[in-house]
RODRENDREN-766696 format. One record per residue (C-alpha): residue in one letter; x, y, z. Coordinates in nm, 4 decimals. Layout:
BEGIN
> type, c1, c2, c3
> A, X, Y, Z
...
REM end
This chain:
BEGIN
> type, c1, c2, c3
> X, 9.5088, -7.3861, -20.6248
> X, 9.2252, -7.1279, -20.6016
> X, 9.0233, -7.3553, -20.3777
> X, 9.3228, -7.4155, -20.1534
> X, 9.3738, -7.0388, -20.1214
> X, 9.0071, -6.9857, -20.0452
> X, 9.0222, -7.2505, -19.7738
> X, 9.3264, -7.0950, -19.6114
> X, 9.1756, -6.7442, -19.6137
> X, 8.8406, -6.8768, -19.4857
> X, 9.0135, -7.0683, -19.2069
> X, 9.2034, -6.7528, -19.1007
> X, 8.8786, -6.5572, -19.1110
> X, 8.7013, -6.8117, -18.8868
> X, 8.9907, -6.8255, -18.6429
> X, 9.0085, -6.4461, -18.6294
> X, 8.6359, -6.4257, -18.5749
> X, 8.6642, -6.6721, -18.2844
> X, 8.9423, -6.4577, -18.1382
> X, 8.7196, -6.1517, -18.1595
> X, 8.4713, -6.3041, -17.9171
> X, 8.7120, -6.4994, -17.6977
> X, 8.9861, -6.2408, -17.6304
> X, 8.9580, -6.0754, -17.2914
> X, 9.1474, -5.7626, -17.3954
> X, 8.9217, -5.5395, -17.6124
> X, 9.2151, -5.4072, -17.8157
> X, 9.3119, -5.7643, -17.9122
> X, 8.9514, -5.8259, -18.0093
> X, 8.9562, -5.5137, -18.2246
> X, 9.2768, -5.6238, -18.3962
> X, 9.1282, -5.9660, -18.4595
> X, 8.8264, -5.7958, -18.6112
> X, 9.0514, -5.6011, -18.8474
> X, 9.2162, -5.9297, -18.9556
> X, 8.8663, -6.0720, -19.0169
> X, 8.7784, -5.7683, -19.2339
> X, 9.0965, -5.8155, -19.4408
> X, 9.0199, -6.1829, -19.4877
> X, 8.6697, -6.0950, -19.6055
> X, 8.8132, -5.8395, -19.8466
> X, 9.0423, -6.1093, -19.9856
> X, 8.7445, -6.3378, -20.0351
> X, 8.5652, -6.0592, -20.2179
> X, 8.8584, -6.0268, -20.4539
> X, 8.8515, -6.3972, -20.5218
> X, 8.4806, -6.3654, -20.6012
> X, 8.5591, -6.1013, -20.8638
> X, 8.4188, -5.8142, -20.6628
> X, 8.7077, -5.5670, -20.6257
> X, 8.4794, -5.2745, -20.5420
> X, 8.3350, -5.4552, -20.2435
> X, 8.6859, -5.5488, -20.1306
> X, 8.7958, -5.1851, -20.1478
> X, 8.4878, -5.0720, -19.9559
> X, 8.5429, -5.3476, -19.6980
> X, 8.8994, -5.2260, -19.6338
> X, 8.8255, -4.8522, -19.6454
> X, 8.5027, -4.8433, -19.4499
> X, 8.5154, -5.1378, -19.2105
> X, 8.8901, -5.1994, -19.1538
> X, 8.9655, -4.8257, -19.1719
> X, 8.6962, -4.5968, -19.0507
> X, 8.4747, -4.8145, -18.8311
> X, 8.7682, -4.9827, -18.6556
> X, 8.9156, -4.6426, -18.5709
> X, 8.5866, -4.5469, -18.4202
> X, 8.5743, -4.8741, -18.2214
> X, 8.9260, -4.8218, -18.0891
> X, 8.8327, -4.4633, -17.9883
> X, 8.5237, -4.5875, -17.8045
> X, 8.7321, -4.8514, -17.6266
> X, 8.9769, -4.5848, -17.5185
> X, 8.7072, -4.3332, -17.4161
> X, 8.5057, -4.5783, -17.2146
> X, 8.8197, -4.7116, -17.0411
> X, 8.7056, -5.0652, -17.0715
> X, 8.9051, -5.2835, -16.8381
> X, 8.9940, -5.6400, -16.9123
> X, 8.7826, -5.8914, -16.7384
> X, 8.9790, -6.0411, -16.4547
> X, 8.7202, -6.2503, -16.2826
> X, 8.5431, -6.5507, -16.4156
> X, 8.2012, -6.5039, -16.5677
> X, 7.9070, -6.6355, -16.3815
> X, 7.7750, -6.9747, -16.4730
> X, 7.4401, -6.8250, -16.5709
> X, 7.5891, -6.6083, -16.8472
> X, 7.7913, -6.9020, -16.9849
> X, 7.4859, -7.1228, -16.9833
> X, 7.2722, -6.8526, -17.1431
> X, 7.5338, -6.7840, -17.4081
> X, 7.5707, -7.1503, -17.4822
> X, 7.1983, -7.1943, -17.5258
> X, 7.1849, -6.8960, -17.7665
> X, 7.4795, -7.0402, -17.9604
> X, 7.3234, -7.3839, -17.9855
> X, 6.9930, -7.2285, -18.0947
> X, 7.1702, -7.0226, -18.3623
> X, 7.3620, -7.3296, -18.4821
> X, 7.0318, -7.5246, -18.5042
> X, 6.8766, -7.2419, -18.7086
> X, 7.1777, -7.2361, -18.9414
> X, 7.1567, -7.6101, -19.0092
> X, 6.7792, -7.5882, -19.0510
> X, 6.8104, -7.3071, -19.3063
> X, 7.0804, -7.4924, -19.5012
> X, 6.8753, -7.8083, -19.5128
> X, 6.5534, -7.6253, -19.6184
> X, 6.7086, -7.4095, -19.8837
> X, 6.7595, -7.5305, -20.2336
> X, 6.9564, -7.3977, -20.5230
> X, 6.7243, -7.3272, -20.8148
> X, 6.9932, -7.2768, -21.0706
> X, 6.8212, -6.9569, -21.1897
> X, 7.0484, -6.6716, -21.2720
> X, 6.9715, -6.3128, -21.1932
> X, 6.9416, -6.0242, -21.4368
> X, 7.2986, -5.9177, -21.3785
> X, 7.5644, -6.1314, -21.5438
> X, 7.9357, -6.0889, -21.5929
> X, 7.8872, -5.9337, -21.9413
> X, 7.6695, -5.6551, -21.7939
> X, 7.9215, -5.6064, -21.5074
> X, 8.2049, -5.5722, -21.7544
> X, 8.0018, -5.3307, -21.9708
> X, 7.8590, -5.1030, -21.7000
> X, 8.0861, -5.1631, -21.3985
> X, 8.0353, -5.2698, -21.0382
> X, 8.0051, -4.9210, -20.8910
> X, 7.7294, -4.8041, -21.1225
> X, 7.5271, -5.1207, -21.0801
> X, 7.5534, -5.1053, -20.7001
> X, 7.4673, -4.7326, -20.6946
> X, 7.1694, -4.7787, -20.9238
> X, 7.0350, -5.0677, -20.7138
> X, 7.0994, -4.8847, -20.3896
> X, 6.9191, -4.5680, -20.4877
> X, 6.6302, -4.7283, -20.6761
> X, 6.5373, -5.0789, -20.5507
> X, 6.6864, -5.0562, -20.2013
> X, 6.6258, -4.6953, -20.1167
> X, 6.4107, -4.7591, -19.8057
> X, 6.6563, -5.0071, -19.6438
> X, 6.9392, -4.7648, -19.7288
> X, 6.7612, -4.4760, -19.5565
> X, 6.6678, -4.6911, -19.2528
> X, 7.0290, -4.7989, -19.2224
> X, 7.1488, -4.4400, -19.2334
> X, 6.8985, -4.3462, -18.9591
> X, 7.0196, -4.6403, -18.7449
> X, 7.3830, -4.5326, -18.7907
> X, 7.2871, -4.1770, -18.6848
> X, 7.1139, -4.3096, -18.3738
> X, 7.4243, -4.5227, -18.2941
> X, 7.6511, -4.2176, -18.3276
> X, 7.4243, -4.0140, -18.0968
> X, 7.4194, -4.3041, -17.8481
> X, 7.7998, -4.3261, -17.8497
> X, 7.8251, -3.9496, -17.7835
> X, 7.5729, -3.9737, -17.5011
> X, 7.7623, -4.2671, -17.3455
> X, 8.0936, -4.0812, -17.3491
> X, 7.9569, -3.7630, -17.1976
> X, 7.9453, -3.7523, -16.8199
> X, 7.7057, -3.4488, -16.8159
> X, 7.4642, -3.3591, -17.0818
REM end
């Protein structure tokens, strides 16, 4: 039963992801992206990671999607009425095929070692998800965390510059 539920949620996530990139109306794409985020949160719950599911819903489906909808409204993005040029379709197809080839190559080259990490379910039940994630984030992954925060700051500044007509 759990596998069947996982397959249904995963199928909905894949279909919603396809709709994100195929919808011509940006609002429909944003709504499909929200559905994808909710499906991913559901998958996190089935993987016994309720904290990640809550963060997925609060941060991505809530805050970031509100920002995306505001940007869509501020930039006044019109729906594409004409057909794309054949060069862009060909270029996109080549990039897609190359990415698919890379994915299959990585899956074939990787192997499962069967080694378990230092964090097991007993430690998670004893300490808790939030404390373990916070400790790893601020000790082992401090530099990637800080680089990500700088990238987000640059993205916010870029969005403000794009929406201003005069600076």
